[in-house]
C-alpha positions as CSV (number, residue, x, y, z in Angstrom):
1,M,52.8,217.0,45.9
2,D,53.3,220.6,47.1
3,E,56.5,221.2,48.9
4,S,54.5,222.6,51.9
5,T,52.7,219.3,52.4
6,S,53.9,215.9,53.6
7,K,52.3,212.5,54.1
8,K,52.5,210.4,57.2
9,N,50.3,207.8,58.9
10,G,47.9,207.8,56.0
11,L,47.2,211.6,56.3
12,V,48.3,214.6,54.4
13,Y,49.9,217.4,56.6
14,S,50.9,221.0,56.1
15,D,52.6,223.7,58.2
16,G,55.3,221.3,59.4
17,G,52.8,218.6,60.5
18,K,50.6,220.9,62.6
19,C,47.7,221.0,60.2
20,V,45.9,218.0,58.7
21,V,44.8,218.7,55.2
22,G,43.1,215.3,54.4
23,I,43.5,211.6,54.0
24,D,46.3,210.2,51.8
25,S,44.3,208.3,49.1
26,S,47.4,206.3,48.1
27,S,47.8,204.8,51.6
28,F,45.8,202.5,53.8
29,D,47.6,203.5,57.0
30,F,45.0,205.8,58.5
31,T,42.8,203.8,60.9
32,G,40.7,206.7,62.2
33,T,43.0,208.1,64.9
34,V,44.8,211.4,64.2
35,P,48.2,211.3,66.0
36,Y,48.8,213.8,68.8
37,G,50.6,217.0,67.7
38,A,48.2,218.2,65.0
39,E,46.6,221.5,66.0
40,R,44.3,222.3,63.1
41,I,42.1,220.2,60.8
42,E,41.3,221.9,57.5
43,E,37.8,222.1,56.0
44,E,36.5,219.0,54.3
45,A,39.5,217.0,55.5
46,F,37.4,213.9,56.3
47,S,34.5,214.6,54.0
48,C,33.1,211.7,51.9
49,C,35.5,209.2,53.7
50,S,34.7,205.6,54.4
51,I,36.1,205.5,58.0
52,R,33.7,204.4,60.7
53,N,35.4,205.9,63.8
54,I,37.5,209.0,63.9
55,N,39.3,210.3,67.0
56,L,40.8,213.8,67.1
57,P,43.7,214.4,69.5
58,E,43.6,216.8,72.5
59,S,46.1,219.0,70.7
60,V,43.5,220.1,68.1
61,D,41.8,223.4,68.8
62,Y,40.5,224.3,65.4
63,V,38.4,222.5,62.7
64,G,37.2,223.8,59.3
65,A,33.8,223.8,57.8
66,N,32.2,220.6,56.3
67,L,34.8,218.6,58.2
68,F,33.0,215.2,58.0
69,C,30.4,216.2,55.4
70,N,28.7,213.3,53.6
71,S,30.8,210.6,55.2
72,T,27.9,208.2,55.1
73,E,29.7,205.3,56.8
74,L,30.9,207.4,59.8
75,E,29.4,206.2,63.0
76,F,31.4,207.7,65.9
77,V,33.5,210.8,66.4
78,H,35.6,212.0,69.4
79,L,36.2,215.7,69.6
80,P,39.0,217.0,71.9
81,A,38.2,219.0,75.1
82,N,40.2,222.0,73.8
83,L,38.0,222.5,70.8
84,H,35.5,225.2,71.7
85,E,34.4,226.4,68.2
86,L,32.5,224.0,66.0
87,S,32.4,224.5,62.3
88,P,29.3,225.0,60.1
89,F,27.9,221.8,58.5
90,M,30.5,219.8,60.4
91,F,28.5,216.5,60.4
92,C,26.1,217.3,57.6
93,G,25.1,214.2,55.6
94,C,26.6,211.7,58.1
95,S,23.7,209.4,57.8
96,S,25.2,206.6,59.9
97,L,26.4,208.8,62.7
98,T,25.0,207.5,66.1
99,K,27.4,209.1,68.7
100,V,29.6,212.2,69.1
101,E,31.7,212.8,72.1
102,M,31.6,216.6,72.3
103,P,33.8,219.0,74.4
104,M,32.3,219.9,77.7
105,E,31.9,223.5,76.6
106,V,31.6,225.2,73.2
107,D,30.9,228.8,72.1
108,D,27.7,227.8,70.3
109,F,26.2,225.4,67.8
110,T,26.6,226.3,64.1
111,E,24.5,226.3,61.0
112,G,23.6,222.9,59.7
113,L,25.8,221.2,62.3
114,F,23.8,217.9,62.4
115,A,21.8,218.3,59.2
116,A,20.8,215.0,57.6
117,C,22.2,212.9,60.4
118,S,19.4,210.5,60.0
119,S,20.7,207.9,62.5
120,L,21.3,210.2,65.4
121,K,18.8,209.6,68.1
122,E,20.1,212.0,70.8
123,I,21.7,215.4,70.4
124,P,25.0,215.8,72.3
125,F,24.4,219.3,73.7
126,C,27.2,221.2,75.4
127,N,27.6,224.0,77.9
128,G,27.6,227.3,76.2
129,V,25.0,226.7,73.6
130,K,22.8,229.8,73.4
131,T,21.4,229.7,69.9
132,L,20.0,226.9,67.6
133,P,20.8,228.3,64.2
134,E,19.2,227.6,60.8
135,G,19.3,223.9,59.8
136,V,21.1,222.7,62.9
137,F,18.7,219.7,63.2
138,D,17.4,219.6,59.7
139,G,16.6,216.0,58.6
140,C,17.4,214.3,61.9
141,T,14.8,211.6,61.1
142,A,15.7,209.3,64.0
143,L,15.2,211.9,66.6
144,E,12.1,211.2,68.8
145,T,12.6,213.5,71.8
146,L,14.4,216.8,71.8
147,V,15.2,218.4,75.3
148,I,16.8,221.7,74.6
149,P,19.0,222.9,77.5
150,D,18.0,226.0,79.5
151,S,21.1,227.9,78.3
152,V,19.4,228.3,74.8
153,T,17.7,231.7,74.5
154,K,17.0,231.8,70.7
155,I,15.8,229.3,68.1
156,C,16.2,230.5,64.5
157,S,14.0,229.8,61.5
158,G,14.4,226.3,60.1
159,A,16.4,225.1,63.1
160,I,14.1,222.0,63.5
161,S,12.9,220.8,60.2
162,G,12.1,217.4,58.6
163,C,12.4,215.5,61.9
164,T,9.8,213.0,60.9
165,S,10.0,210.9,64.1
166,L,10.1,213.7,66.5
167,K,7.3,213.3,69.1
168,T,8.2,215.6,72.0
169,I,10.0,218.9,72.3
170,V,10.9,220.4,75.7
171,L,11.7,224.1,75.3
172,P,14.3,225.8,77.5
173,K,13.3,227.7,80.6
174,N,15.3,230.8,79.5
175,L,13.9,230.9,75.9
176,K,13.3,234.5,74.8
177,E,13.0,234.4,71.0
178,L,11.4,232.1,68.5
179,E,11.7,233.0,64.8
180,D,9.0,232.3,62.3
181,K,9.1,228.7,61.0
182,W,11.5,227.6,63.7
183,I,9.9,224.2,63.4
184,S,8.4,222.6,60.3
185,D,7.7,219.2,58.7
186,C,7.6,217.3,62.0
187,P,4.4,215.2,61.4
188,A,4.8,212.9,64.5
189,L,4.9,215.8,67.0
190,V,2.4,215.2,69.8
191,H,3.8,217.1,72.8
192,I,5.5,220.4,73.3
193,R,6.4,221.6,76.8
194,I,8.0,224.5,78.5
195,S,8.7,225.4,82.1
196,D,6.1,227.5,83.9
197,E,8.9,229.8,85.0
198,N,9.4,231.0,81.4
199,A,8.4,234.6,81.2
200,D,7.7,234.7,77.4
201,F,6.1,231.5,76.4
202,K,3.6,228.9,77.8
203,T,1.8,225.7,76.7
204,D,-1.7,224.5,77.6
205,E,-2.3,221.6,80.0
206,E,-2.5,219.1,77.2
207,C,0.9,220.3,75.8
208,Q,-0.8,220.7,72.4
209,V,-0.6,224.5,72.0
210,L,2.3,226.9,72.4
211,Y,1.5,230.5,73.3
212,K,3.4,233.8,73.2
213,K,2.7,235.8,76.3
214,N,1.9,239.5,75.6
215,S,1.7,242.5,77.8
216,G,-1.7,243.0,79.4
217,G,-2.2,239.3,79.9
218,N,-3.0,238.5,76.2
219,E,-1.7,235.4,74.6
220,T,-0.9,234.6,70.9
221,V,-1.0,231.1,69.5
222,L,2.4,230.2,68.0
223,L,1.9,226.5,67.4
224,R,-1.0,224.2,67.6
225,I,-0.6,220.5,67.1
226,E,-3.3,219.5,64.7
227,N,-2.5,215.9,63.9
228,K,-3.2,214.4,67.3
229,D,-6.2,212.3,66.1
230,E,-4.8,211.2,62.8
231,G,-3.7,207.9,64.2
232,S,-6.4,207.6,66.9
233,I,-7.2,204.2,68.4
234,P,-10.8,203.2,69.0
235,S,-11.8,203.8,72.6
236,L,-13.9,202.0,75.2
237,K,-15.5,205.2,76.3
238,E,-18.0,207.2,74.4
239,G,-18.2,211.0,74.3
240,E,-17.6,213.9,72.0
241,D,-14.0,214.4,73.2
242,E,-13.0,210.8,73.1
243,N,-11.8,208.5,70.3
244,P,-14.5,206.6,68.5
245,S,-16.0,203.8,70.6
246,I,-15.5,200.2,69.4
247,I,-18.8,199.0,70.8
248,T,-22.1,200.8,71.2
249,Y,-23.2,200.3,74.8
250,E,-26.9,199.8,75.6
251,D,-27.5,199.8,79.3
252,S,-31.3,199.7,79.4
253,E,-33.1,196.7,80.9
254,D,-35.0,196.1,77.7
255,D,-31.8,195.7,75.6
256,S,-30.1,193.5,78.2
257,N,-32.6,190.7,77.6
258,E,-32.6,190.7,73.8
259,D,-31.2,187.7,72.0
260,V,-28.1,188.2,69.8
261,E,-28.0,186.0,66.8
262,I,-24.6,184.3,66.4
263,I,-23.6,182.5,63.3
264,L,-21.6,179.4,64.2
265,N,-21.3,177.8,60.8
266,D,-23.0,177.8,57.4
267,K,-25.8,175.5,58.7
268,E,-26.7,176.7,62.2
269,K,-27.4,179.8,64.1
270,V,-27.9,180.3,67.8
271,G,-29.5,183.0,69.9
272,V,-27.6,183.8,73.0
273,P,-29.4,185.9,75.7
274,V,-27.3,188.8,76.8
275,E,-28.0,188.0,80.4
276,N,-26.1,184.7,79.9
277,M,-23.0,186.8,79.5
278,E,-23.2,188.2,83.0
279,N,-24.4,185.2,85.0
280,E,-22.8,181.9,86.0
281,V,-23.5,179.1,83.6
282,D,-24.2,175.8,85.4
283,N,-26.3,173.5,83.2
284,K,-24.1,170.3,83.3
285,E,-25.8,167.0,84.0
286,S,-24.5,164.7,86.8
287,A,-21.6,162.6,85.6
288,S,-21.9,158.9,85.3
289,S,-19.3,156.1,85.1
290,E,-20.3,155.5,81.4
291,D,-20.2,159.2,80.3
292,S,-16.7,160.6,79.8
293,S,-18.0,163.9,78.4
294,A,-19.9,164.5,81.7
295,M,-16.7,163.8,83.5
296,D,-14.9,166.4,81.4
297,A,-17.6,168.9,82.2
298,R,-17.2,168.3,85.9
299,L,-13.5,168.7,85.6
300,A,-14.1,172.0,83.8
301,E,-16.3,173.1,86.8
302,I,-13.4,172.2,89.2
303,L,-11.1,174.5,87.2
304,G,-13.6,177.3,87.2
305,Q,-14.2,177.1,83.4
306,N,-18.0,177.3,83.7
307,K,-18.1,180.5,85.7
308,M,-17.8,184.2,85.1
309,Y,-15.2,185.5,87.6
310,D,-16.8,188.7,88.9
311,E,-14.8,188.4,92.1
312,G,-11.5,186.7,92.8
313,D,-9.2,184.8,90.5
314,F,-8.8,181.1,90.1
315,S,-5.2,180.0,90.8
316,I,-3.4,176.7,90.6
317,M,-2.4,177.4,94.1
318,D,-6.0,176.6,95.0
319,I,-5.3,172.9,94.3
320,P,-3.7,171.2,97.2
321,E,-0.5,169.2,96.7
322,A,-0.8,165.5,96.3
323,T,0.6,163.2,99.0
324,E,3.4,160.8,98.3
325,E,0.9,157.9,98.5
326,E,-1.4,159.6,95.9
327,I,1.5,160.2,93.6
328,E,2.6,156.6,93.9
329,N,-0.9,155.3,93.3
330,S,-1.4,157.6,90.3
331,K,1.7,156.3,88.4
332,L,1.1,154.3,85.2
333,E,2.7,150.9,85.4
334,G,6.0,150.7,83.7
335,K,6.0,154.3,82.5
336,G,7.2,156.5,85.3
337,E,7.4,160.2,84.5
338,D,8.1,159.8,80.8
339,V,4.6,158.8,79.8
340,K,3.3,160.1,76.5
341,T,-0.4,160.2,75.9
342,E,-1.5,157.8,73.1
343,P,-4.8,156.1,72.3
344,V,-5.9,154.1,75.4
345,I,-8.7,151.7,76.2
346,K,-11.5,153.1,78.4
347,I,-13.1,150.5,80.8
348,S,-16.1,151.1,82.9
349,V,-16.6,148.6,85.8
350,P,-18.4,149.9,88.9
351,T,-16.8,149.3,92.2
352,E,-16.1,151.0,95.5
353,P,-13.1,153.4,95.7
354,S,-10.7,153.6,98.6
355,G,-11.7,156.0,101.4
356,S,-8.4,158.0,101.4
357,M,-8.6,158.8,97.7
358,E,-12.2,159.7,98.1
359,D,-11.5,162.3,100.8
360,R,-8.6,163.7,98.7
361,L,-10.6,164.1,95.6
362,K,-13.4,165.8,97.6
363,E,-10.8,168.2,99.0
364,I,-9.6,169.0,95.5
365,M,-13.1,169.6,94.2
366,G,-14.2,171.5,97.3
367,Q,-17.1,169.2,97.9
368,E,-18.8,168.5,101.2
369,E,-20.2,165.1,102.2
370,N,-23.8,165.9,101.3
371,V,-23.2,167.6,98.0
372,E,-25.6,166.4,95.4
373,G,-24.7,165.6,91.8
374,F,-21.4,164.2,90.8
375,S,-19.8,161.9,93.3
376,I,-16.4,160.3,93.3
377,F,-18.3,157.0,93.9
378,D,-19.2,157.4,90.2
379,I,-15.5,156.8,89.3
380,P,-14.8,153.0,89.0
381,V,-11.7,151.4,90.1
382,A,-10.3,149.0,87.5
383,S,-9.3,145.4,88.4
384,D,-5.8,144.1,87.9
385,A,-6.7,142.5,84.6
386,E,-8.2,145.8,83.4
387,L,-5.2,147.7,84.4
388,E,-3.0,145.3,82.4
389,A,-5.2,145.8,79.4
390,N,-5.3,149.5,79.8
391,K,-1.5,150.0,79.4
392,L,-0.5,152.7,76.9
393,I,0.1,151.5,73.4
394,E,3.6,152.1,72.1
395,G,4.4,153.0,68.6
396,E,3.1,155.5,66.1
397,E,1.1,152.9,64.2
398,A,-1.2,152.0,67.1
399,E,-4.5,153.4,66.1
400,K,-7.0,150.9,67.5
401,V,-7.2,148.4,70.4
402,E,-9.6,145.6,70.8
403,A,-10.2,143.9,74.1
404,D,-9.5,140.2,74.4
405,P,-12.3,138.5,76.4
406,E,-9.9,135.7,77.4
407,T,-7.7,138.3,79.0
408,L,-10.4,139.9,81.1
409,G,-12.2,136.7,82.0
410,D,-15.7,137.0,83.5
411,E,-15.4,140.8,83.8
412,A,-14.9,141.2,80.1
413,V,-16.7,144.2,78.8
414,E,-17.0,146.1,75.5
415,M,-14.2,148.6,75.4
416,P,-14.7,151.5,73.0
417,V,-11.5,153.0,71.7
418,Q,-10.8,156.7,72.3
419,E,-7.9,158.4,70.7
420,T,-6.4,161.1,72.9
421,E,-4.0,163.4,71.2
422,V,-1.6,165.7,73.0
423,S,-2.5,169.1,71.6
424,A,0.4,171.4,71.0
425,D,-2.0,174.3,71.5
426,K,-3.0,172.9,74.9
427,N,0.6,172.6,75.9
428,F,1.3,176.2,74.9
429,M,-1.8,177.4,76.7
430,Q,-0.3,176.1,79.9
431,N,3.0,177.9,79.2
432,L,1.1,181.1,78.4
433,M,-0.7,181.0,81.8
434,F,2.7,180.5,83.6
435,E,4.3,183.4,81.6
436,T,1.5,185.8,82.4
437,G,1.3,188.0,85.5
438,K,-2.5,188.0,85.8
439,V,-5.0,185.8,84.0
440,E,-8.8,185.7,84.1
441,Q,-11.0,183.3,82.1
442,Q,-14.7,183.8,81.4
443,N,-17.1,181.4,79.8
444,T,-19.4,183.3,77.6
445,G,-22.3,180.8,77.6
446,V,-22.0,180.2,73.8
447,H,-22.1,176.5,73.0
448,R,-20.5,175.1,69.8
449,D,-18.7,171.9,68.7
450,T,-15.2,173.4,68.8
451,P,-13.9,176.1,71.1
452,N,-13.8,179.6,69.7
453,M,-11.5,181.7,71.9
454,L,-10.8,185.4,72.3
455,F,-7.5,186.5,73.8
456,V,-7.4,189.9,75.4
457,F,-4.0,191.4,76.2
458,A,-4.5,194.3,78.6
459,E,-1.6,196.7,79.1
460,N,-2.9,198.0,82.4
461,V,-5.3,196.8,85.1
462,V,-7.4,198.7,87.7
463,E,-6.0,198.9,91.3
464,T,-8.7,198.1,93.8
465,D,-8.9,197.3,97.5
466,L,-9.3,193.7,96.6
467,G,-6.3,193.7,94.2
468,K,-5.8,194.2,90.5
469,K,-8.7,193.8,88.2
470,F,-9.4,194.2,84.5
471,S,-11.6,197.2,83.9
472,N,-15.3,196.6,83.8
473,R,-15.6,198.5,80.6
474,L,-13.0,196.3,78.9
475,I,-14.8,193.2,80.1
476,K,-18.1,194.5,78.9
477,C,-16.7,195.3,75.5
478,C,-15.2,191.9,75.0
479,Q,-18.4,190.3,76.1
480,R,-20.2,192.1,73.4
481,L,-17.6,191.0,70.9
482,A,-18.2,187.4,72.1
483,Q,-21.9,187.8,71.5
484,I,-21.4,189.0,67.9
485,H,-18.7,186.5,66.9
486,G,-19.7,183.5,69.0
487,Y,-16.7,183.2,71.2
488,T,-17.0,180.4,73.7
489,V,-14.4,181.7,76.1
490,I,-12.5,184.9,76.8
491,Y,-9.0,185.0,78.3
492,F,-7.9,188.3,79.8
493,L,-4.1,188.5,80.2
494,N,-1.9,191.2,81.8
495,Q,1.9,191.3,82.0
496,V,2.8,188.6,79.6
497,R,6.6,188.1,79.7
498,M,8.2,188.9,76.4
499,D,11.9,188.5,77.4
500,N,12.1,184.9,76.3
501,D,12.8,184.6,72.6
502,K,11.6,181.0,72.4
503,F,8.3,181.8,74.1
504,V,7.8,184.9,72.0
505,S,8.3,182.7,68.8
506,Q,5.8,180.2,70.1
507,L,3.3,182.9,71.0
508,S,3.6,184.3,67.5
509,D,2.8,180.9,65.9
510,F,0.0,180.2,68.4
511,M,-1.8,183.5,67.8
512,K,-1.7,183.4,64.0
513,D,-5.2,182.0,63.7
514,K,-6.6,183.2,67.1
515,N,-8.9,186.1,67.8
516,V,-7.0,188.8,69.8
517,V,-7.6,192.2,71.3
518,I,-4.9,194.5,72.6
519,A,-6.2,196.9,75.2
520,C,-3.6,199.7,75.4
521,E,-3.2,202.8,77.4
522,G,-2.5,205.3,74.6
523,G,-5.2,206.7,72.5
524,N,-3.0,207.5,69.6
525,L,-0.5,205.4,67.6
526,L,2.2,207.9,68.5
527,D,1.6,207.3,72.2
528,L,2.0,203.5,72.1
529,S,4.5,202.0,74.5
530,A,7.4,199.8,73.3
531,E,5.8,196.9,75.1
532,T,2.5,197.3,73.2
533,K,4.3,197.6,69.9
534,L,6.2,194.4,70.6
535,M,3.0,192.6,71.6
536,A,1.2,193.8,68.5
537,D,4.0,192.7,66.2
538,T,4.2,189.3,67.9
539,I,0.5,188.4,67.9
540,G,-0.3,189.8,64.5
541,V,-2.1,193.1,65.2
542,S,-1.4,195.7,62.6
543,L,-0.6,199.2,63.8
544,Q,-1.2,200.7,60.4
545,K,-3.9,203.4,60.5
546,E,-5.9,201.8,57.6
547,D,-5.8,198.3,59.1
548,I,-6.9,199.6,62.5
549,E,-9.9,201.3,60.9
550,K,-10.7,198.1,58.9
551,E,-10.5,195.9,62.0
552,T,-12.7,198.3,63.9
553,Q,-15.4,197.9,61.3
554,L,-15.0,194.1,61.3
555,A,-15.6,194.0,65.0
556,A,-19.3,194.3,64.2
557,D,-19.2,191.6,61.4
558,A,-20.1,188.2,62.7
559,T,-18.7,186.5,59.6
560,V,-15.1,187.6,59.9
561,P,-13.0,184.5,60.4
562,V,-10.3,186.0,62.7
563,L,-10.4,189.3,64.5
564,K,-7.2,191.3,65.2
565,L,-8.1,194.4,67.1
566,I,-6.4,197.2,69.1
567,I,-8.5,199.4,71.4
568,Q,-7.8,202.1,74.0
569,D,-8.7,201.1,77.6
570,N,-8.8,204.2,79.7
571,L,-9.5,202.0,82.8
572,T,-12.9,203.8,83.3
573,D,-15.4,201.6,85.0
């Protein structure tokens, strides 16, 4: 060791301990904090080190070039307030660096200061910065937004290069000089802005073109963002200046009455009139005491599942609360609130119901006394013997129940067995409705053996005098998709809560084999909100350009098994 150097605290010193030369490789004492008293840090003193956090004391007022260069594990650095001059390539190659506590004021930024700091998402600007020199932000691939302070008057060639995630640049109000190639290799750039008060430069209203102002009122184009449409999302609106439309709209009367052939399976096809997609469907037959399917249809009507909601929204708040007497009467004997639905015996014995329950059911269904069709008198009341026989079967092996005539006596009837399974999908659907700010359900008029649902996740809704509504153009688009693919029902959802990890996991599993559409605000992949990206990832909608183009083509293919589509909804009615 040279006589002019000494070792202490895991560091190598010179000049009587006032200058730090480097880290003592033979010691493990240095933890990242340089003790107070050192006034200078020599060049490359902490280059290629494995320390994650380094703190320089307030006594330091000078640092050498390449001070932390290529320290790939370095994450945090504290610089002292007395340090006003930064060194060239000071943090170059610090690929893990995420935060730097800078002095309040420095003389200027230096060449290559943050070059290849690929984890740095925000530049720690200081007072006094007037120039952005060559390579100062070269390779800052995590940088998405760069707001340059108004103190900067010059940006040199190559200052901003290889920032592959950079989307927005805000130029300073006092900018006077832009050198050639001041920005390059920033493929994600979509917006560039500058204050109207700047005397030398301006941008267009769309923030896509940067101009140099010349004398006499002439303008020279310095930068034009050409890649805006490379990741365009199919739009709901047609027009030369819009993104490609996902659906071709035909608004003539002749087209509105044409049949659309929908393939339901390999054996059958059905023609669904377009007009059925825009009118209420009410073709159910009156329920009878011996027809449980008709009863299900009536219950669907009560819940608004056979209607297209052009106005207003169905809400569970529309159903009045049950009285204590009704709750008591509705309890299953011996089961209380822990009843699990298992195969049960269905018994049909006509009799007269009680008046109070009749009135209550009418209130729930919104029926008047003289309403024709289904009546609560069609619902039989079981005898005591029938109630006894109708108890839920316990055990997983109970698959079939046969009625014992001796048990039922003279009222013995044939009791068909119906297995009722508690569907996990049905349970999750209930959770989904409760976790969603606004939901609308539309029956398409398509009839098939099993439901074929389309889920539409809309980022925004239209504000009207009657409240929030899904845009007419979005509704129309999804109705066309339903015609093509044979969807029996469409669910429109807005403001789905995504802050519950368990719910998000369940949503992801539920949507794996479901047809989904995301209607987002942005017309470009680079403009998508964080919420839309999270939703797309959760429900299985790819945001890769090639996949979006493929799904757009599949939107017109009736044979595609599952549709995963993203479209731009500009909320135009």
